C-alpha positions in Angstrom: 1.5 -69.4 -40.1 -0.3 -69.0 -36.8 -4.1 -69.6 -36.7 -4.6 -66.1 -35.2 -4.0 -64.9 -38.8 -6.6 -67.1 -40.4 -9.8 -65.1 -39.8 -11.6 -63.1 -42.5 -12.8 -60.4 -40.0 -11.3 -58.6 -37.1 -12.1 -55.7 -34.8 -9.4 -53.3 -33.7 -9.8 -50.9 -30.7 -7.3 -48.3 -29.7 -7.5 -46.5 -26.4 -7.8 -42.7 -26.9 -6.8 -41.6 -23.4 -3.5 -43.6 -23.0 0.1 -42.3 -22.9 1.2 -44.9 -25.4 -0.7 -46.4 -28.4 -2.5 -49.4 -26.9 -4.2 -51.5 -29.6 -6.3 -54.6 -29.2 -7.4 -56.8 -32.1 -10.3 -59.2 -31.6 -11.7 -62.1 -33.6 -15.3 -62.2 -34.8 -16.3 -64.1 -31.6 -14.8 -61.3 -29.4 -11.6 -63.1 -28.4 -8.5 -61.0 -28.0 -6.1 -62.2 -30.6 -3.4 -59.4 -30.8 -2.2 -56.7 -28.4 0.2 -53.9 -29.2 1.6 -51.2 -26.9 3.7 -48.6 -28.7 7.1 -48.0 -27.0 7.4 -44.5 -25.5 10.3 -42.1 -26.2 11.6 -43.9 -29.3 13.1 -41.8 -32.1 12.2 -44.5 -34.6 8.8 -46.1 -34.5 9.0 -49.5 -32.9 5.7 -51.4 -32.6 5.7 -54.8 -31.1 2.6 -57.0 -31.5 1.8 -59.9 -29.0 -0.7 -62.7 -28.7 -2.1 -61.3 -25.4 -1.9 -58.4 -23.0 0.6 -60.4 -20.8 3.0 -60.1 -23.8 3.9 -63.8 -23.5 4.7 -64.3 -27.2 5.7 -61.6 -29.7 4.2 -62.4 -33.2 4.9 -59.2 -35.2 7.4 -56.4 -35.2 6.7 -53.2 -37.1 9.7 -50.9 -37.3 10.4 -47.6 -39.2 13.5 -47.7 -41.3 14.6 -44.1 -40.5 14.1 -41.7 -37.6 12.3 -38.9 -39.4 11.0 -39.5 -42.9 7.9 -38.0 -44.4 7.6 -40.9 -46.8 8.4 -43.4 -44.1 8.8 -47.1 -44.7 7.9 -49.6 -42.0 9.3 -53.2 -42.2 7.0 -55.9 -40.9 8.7 -59.1 -39.5 7.0 -62.3 -38.3 8.8 -62.8 -34.9 7.9 -66.5 -34.7 9.9 -67.2 -37.9 12.2 -64.2 -38.0 11.3 -63.6 -41.6 10.3 -60.3 -43.1 6.6 -60.4 -44.2 6.8 -57.2 -46.2 6.8 -53.4 -45.7 4.4 -50.5 -45.8 5.5 -47.1 -47.2 3.7 -43.8 -46.8 3.3 -41.9 -50.0 4.7 -38.6 -48.5 3.2 -35.4 -49.9 0.4 -37.4 -51.6 -0.8 -38.5 -48.1 -1.3 -34.9 -47.0 -4.8 -34.6 -48.5 -5.7 -38.3 -48.8 -3.9 -41.1 -46.9 -2.0 -43.4 -49.3 0.5 -46.2 -48.6 2.3 -48.6 -50.8 2.3 -52.3 -49.9 5.7 -53.9 -50.5 6.6 -57.6 -50.6 9.6 -59.0 -48.6 12.0 -57.8 -51.4 10.6 -54.2 -51.4 8.7 -54.6 -54.7 5.4 -52.7 -54.8 2.5 -55.1 -54.9 -0.4 -52.9 -53.9 -1.7 -49.8 -52.3 -3.7 -48.8 -49.2 -5.8 -45.6 -49.8 -8.4 -43.5 -48.1 -11.8 -43.9 -49.6 -12.3 -40.6 -51.4 -10.5 -37.3 -51.8 -13.6 -35.2 -50.9 -14.2 -37.1 -47.7 -10.5 -37.0 -46.8 -10.6 -33.2 -47.3 -13.6 -32.9 -45.0 -12.0 -35.0 -42.3 -8.9 -32.9 -42.3 -10.4 -29.5 -42.5 -13.8 -29.7 -40.7 -15.1 -32.9 -39.3 -12.0 -34.7 -38.0 -13.1 -38.0 -36.3 -16.8 -37.3 -36.8 -16.5 -38.6 -40.3 -14.9 -42.1 -39.9 -12.2 -43.2 -42.3 -12.4 -46.1 -44.7 -9.3 -47.6 -46.4 -9.2 -49.9 -49.4 -6.4 -52.3 -49.9 -5.7 -53.1 -53.6 -3.3 -55.8 -54.5 -2.8 -55.5 -58.2 -6.3 -54.6 -59.4 -8.1 -56.7 -56.8 -9.7 -55.6 -53.5 -7.7 -57.4 -50.9 -9.1 -55.8 -47.7 -11.2 -53.0 -46.3 -10.4 -51.1 -43.1 -13.5 -49.3 -41.9 -13.3 -47.0 -38.8 -16.4 -46.9 -36.6 -17.3 -43.8 -34.8 -16.9 -44.1 -31.0 -16.6 -41.2 -28.6 -13.9 -42.6 -26.3 -11.8 -44.9 -28.5 -10.7 -45.5 -32.0 -12.4 -48.6 -33.5 -11.8 -50.2 -36.9 -13.4 -53.2 -38.6 -10.9 -55.2 -40.8 -12.4 -57.3 -43.5 -10.5 -59.7 -45.8 -12.4 -61.4 -48.7 -12.8 -65.1 -47.8 -10.7 -66.5 -50.7 -8.0 -63.7 -50.9 -4.6 -65.3 -51.0 -2.5 -62.5 -52.6 -2.5 -60.3 -49.4 -0.8 -61.8 -46.3 -3.1 -61.2 -43.4 0.0 -60.6 -41.1 0.9 -57.6 -43.3 -2.8 -56.6 -43.4 -3.2 -56.6 -39.6 0.2 -54.8 -39.2 -1.1 -52.1 -41.6 -4.3 -51.7 -39.6 -2.4 -51.4 -36.3 0.0 -48.9 -37.9 -2.8 -46.8 -39.3 -4.6 -46.8 -35.9 -1.4 -45.5 -34.2 -0.5 -43.0 -36.9 -4.1 -41.7 -37.0 -3.9 -41.2 -33.2 -0.9 -38.9 -33.6 -2.6 -36.9 -36.4 -5.7 -36.3 -34.2 -3.8 -35.3 -31.1 
């Protein structure tokens, strides 16, 4: 696995005023480590993740399985090896009031869940406060906390802190970073 996936903490920033979803992921030292620019005019989500803005090497591919699906599943592939890392599946109607996703292994077996912090805060975000109340997602693999995605309030861009516990081995960081990028892009569509 590439060293860019070996950090415990990352910062994600998505431009708000861009035609396509442009996402940048930084290491704790502030070095750009991943760049993603969502493809325009695609019927099926197709998100490519590169090591840099010049797009010299593609490292991850996030692709929706179907064109329109309320409980959409997104396959995550490591482009350096060609192997499927896992998948992320939105929990359909259950995500209307509180975002919830299933984390799947490479064989589509559910291994965990990504969920918004609390039903009350989720309700307030959707009905009243929108982006004024930042989102927090908890990633549970089995019964263990495997990662936390914490949105930071910023007026002109979407920012998220991504934290993996130092000794966490059950949750592949490639899948975790793909989940954070996907959430940032999906969140952008919901707030538009």
